[in-house]
N, C-alpha and C positions, 0 to 999 in steps of 0.2 A: 504493500500500500504507500502511496508518495500522497503525502500532505502540502498542499499549497495555499500560501497565504497572498492575497491581492490586495494592494493599499493602491485604492481609486485616486486617481488626481485630474483636474481638466482637461489638461494635454497629454499623461501619461500614465502608465500603470508600473508600480514595482510590484515585483513577485520574488518569491521565495519558495522553493521546495525541499521538504524533508524527508527523508526514509522514516522507518518504521522507529529506527533507534535513536534518531532525532538528529542524524547527519545532514548536512546541506548537501543536496543534491546537484541543484542549480540555482542560480540567482540572477536577479536582471534588474537594472536600474530603471529603463525606461521603455517600457514595451507602448508604440504607440495608442493613441485613440483616436485617429483621424477615421473619420466615419466609413468612410471607404474601406478601411483596411484594419480594422481591429479587432474584428473576429475572427478573420482569416490569421492575424499575424499573434493573436494572444492562443488560438488552436495548433498553431504549427510550433509552438513554443511547448505547449502543452502536449505535443505528439509526441517530442523527443524525449520523454518523462516515463521511467517503467509505470506500467499500469498493476492494477487500479487506481485512479485518481481521484482523491477529493480535496473541494476547493472551500478555502473559507475568506471573506471578505465585510467590511463593515456596510450598514445599511446608511451610505451616504452618495451623495451624486445621481449617477444612473446605473447603482445597483441593481434593479430591476430590470432593467433591461440586459445587463450584461448575465444575470443569474439566470432567466429565462433563455436564453441562448445557448449557453453552458449547458442547462438541463437538455435542450432540445439535442443539443453533440454528444449526450451520453456521459457527461461529468456531473457528478452529485456534488452541489454547490450548497453551502451554508453559511446564513448572513446571521452577523453579529451585529447585537446593540452596542451602537458607538460610545453610551455614554457608561457601559459597564467593563469596555475592555482598559481596566484601571491600569494592567502593566505597561500599555505602550502611553498613557498620560502620565505613569510615576518613573519613567525612566529617565535616567539624570541625562544622557546623550539618548538624541530622538533623529537619527536619520531614517530616511525612508525605508533603509532595509530593514531597521529593527521593527517598524511597523508591519512589515510583512510577513518577518521572521517570528515576531510574537504570534499574530494569526496565527499561524502556520504550526507553530508549539502549543497555542491553547487548543488547536484541533487536533492535533497529536493526541495529546493529553485528555483530551474528553471533558475539558471544562471551558468550552468555548461558549460565551452567554449567546445561545443563539436567540433570533426571535422568530416569530409565525410570518410565514410568508403568505399570503393570501394567492389565491389563483387569479389569474387574467380577469374574468367577469368582475369579480370582486372590486380589482385595484380599479378597473376601469369604474366601477361604479363610486368607487369612493372619489374619484377624480371629477366625477360629474358634480357629486355632491358638495366637495369641496370649491369647485369653480362658484357653483350658485352661490355657497355662503361668504364664499370672496365679494361676490357682484353685490350682496345686501350688504355687506360690513361697506363697500364703499359709496353704495347709494345713503346709507344711514350717515357717513361723514357728511357728504355735500348737505344732507338736509340741515343739520347740526351747522355746519357753514352757513349755510341761509338764514335759520334763525340767529344765529350771531351778528350777521350782518343787520338783519332788522333789530335785534335789541341795542345797538349801537345805534341806531338811528332813532333809539326810542320809538318802536312801531311795532307791534301785536295783534295778530289775526286773533277776532273774539272767538271763533270758533274752533272746531279740533283738527279738521283736516286742511291745512293748508295747500295741500297738492290735488284739491279735488276740484270741482268746476266755480265753487265758491271762492274757494281759498285764491286760485289762478286769477279771477276776476278783480278780487282785491289787490293782489298783487300787480296787475297793471295799473290799478288806480292810485296804489299808496305811493306817498310824496316820500320820493328819497334821492339823497343825491346823485350825481350823475354815473359817479364812479360806482357807488353800492349797486346802483339800478343795473349798469352794465354786468358787474361780477356776479349777480343775482341771475340776472338772464343767462349769462356763461353756465352756471352752475344747476339752471332750471333744464337747460337743455341736455345736460351731463345725465341729469336725474333720469330726462325723459328714454335717454339711450339706455342707460341700466336696466330701467323697467322693461323696456320690451326684450332686450337679452334674458331680464331673468324670466319673465313669462314663456319665453321660449324652454328655456331652460325647466321650467315648472311644468310643462308638456311632458317632457323626455321623463322627469323623476314620478309623476301620476301614472306614466304607461309601465314605468318598470315596477312600481309597487303593485299594480293589479296584477302583475306575474309572479308577484313573491309572495308565497302564502304566510312567511314566518312575518314579513313586514306587515299584512293585512292582522295578525295575530297581536305583534305589537304595538298596532294603531288604536286596539282596544283598551291600552291603559289610559285612566284618565290622565288627561294634560299632553299624550303625545299623539302627535298629528301623523299626516302622512310622510310629510319629509322626514319628522323626527324618528319615525317607525325605519325606516331606508337606512337614515342615518345609524342607528343603532347595529340592525342586522350587517350592514357592510363594515362597521369599527369590530363587532364581536366575531364576525365569520360563522363557520360552524360550531353550535353549541355542544358540540362533542368533544372539541379540543380541550374544555373545562372538564377537569374531574369532579370538581364540585361549585355552588355557588358563591363560597368561601374564596376559590381561586378565581372566580369570574370578578367576583368585586375587588379582588386583590390587583386583579389585572388593570381593573377601571379607575386604579386609585383611592378607593372609598373605604379601604380597611385602615383604620388609624392605628401607630405603634410609634414607640418611643426609643430614643438613642440616648444611654448614657455614658458621659466621661468624667469620673470623680465626682464632685458636687455638681456639676452642670447635665441637664435632662431636657432634650428638645423635643418636641413631638412633630411626626410628619404623615403623611398616606403611604402604605405600605405598597410596591410595584413589584 
């Protein structure tokens, strides 16, 4: 068995391969990550190693893309939680070769802190939901800026919805300084563009929810709607991967725990 550690960078990959006894079999500092050649270059380097090969990398940059293609090529890929690979962070000297070799060594000794890698469909669903959540946050920021401009001019809309028909009519008639009026119109335009994009994503999310029995069951929980239900299912994944409800709660960061050192005790959520 050959154990390989990949340290991913934007423009190159540093790799180290160990045999079963921990001896370095091969090492390379800069495997290119040029889109047209990266996969062929990586596979060519791996082909020169003794089989079978198992690979470790951190969950960073393009890890999902690379792990999926390595699996397709017949190589087993393990993805590590970057925040838990303490040996890399605590190393006094930290060249790239230390990172890749440490990953290979953690994999060889079976102490690599791996994460669950969702299937392609779940990853695509997460991207859809994260994308919608990002647009909603941006729209909220724009709304807050508009309200801030109005407050600075000591103007307040008497009703609730500033962005409905009545609110828009009020914004057209309200007395604002020329600069603030222009800024408000720009942000209203951005608000309308984001609203259209969010509505388009809403249709995709609703279609996905109709085809997801688990999300439909989650939506029956009081306070959980269609979007929240689909988000929960996409983030949790197959419930069978958890041995108990306690493990699920701990994975979600909902289980409190303490850390003590001397007379100092701090509380945090267990994950």
